[in-house]
C-alpha positions, 0 to 999 in steps of 0.5 A: 538586529536587522534593519527594515531593509535587511529584514525585507531582503532576508525574507525575499531571499529566503522565500526565493530559495524555498520556492526554487527548492520546491520547484526542483523537488516537484520536477524531480518527483514527476520525472521518469527517473524517480518513478517507483510505481511499476505502472508498466506492469499494470494489467487488466487483472490488476485493474479488476482486482483494484475495482473489487478491492474498492467495491467491497470496501476492503480498506475499511479493515485492511491497509495497503501502503499504510493507508486504510483501517487497522482492524485487519492485517496490512496487505502490501506484501501479503503474497510474499508473507504468506508464500514464506509462511505456507511454503510457496502456497500463499496465493492458494491461501488467499484464494481460499479465503476470498472464495470461502462461503463462510466467514473466516475468523483468524485470531478472533476477528471475523472477516466477511465471507465474500464468496468470490468466484475464482476469477475475482479471487485471481484478480484480487491476488494479481492486485496484491502482487502488483502492489507488492512490487512497488518500490517502498524506498527500503520500507519493505516491512509495513506492519499495522500497529496491531501486529507490532506487539507480536513482532516485538515479543 
């Protein structure tokens, strides 16, 4: 059993150690060596693509980096996935979906027909490509819970 003095010293020592660890991790997280954002690759196209993504509330159905809705597919590495699936034509597939005048309905789920211009679709694809280049700490395959059944079968 600790005396009152020992308990106080234990509490203050533990608090100090925890605080120092917190400060150290904060400094490390904000250092350039730990930067994984690939911000050096930001272009005007990527920024416009992000603005289009937000203005159309794409995150209401899709996820990027695990954030968003689970109604529709995860889009973090969508360009890479579709390039593998369609022999390097993933960007053209995405562009045709985004520019479509009619609703696109894969697997029984209907995606809104945004009817984007070619420039808008190109900007969104640039945003997807930029997101796909972010270092994911080895989590290269982010999958929505809806798609896990297909992968496991």
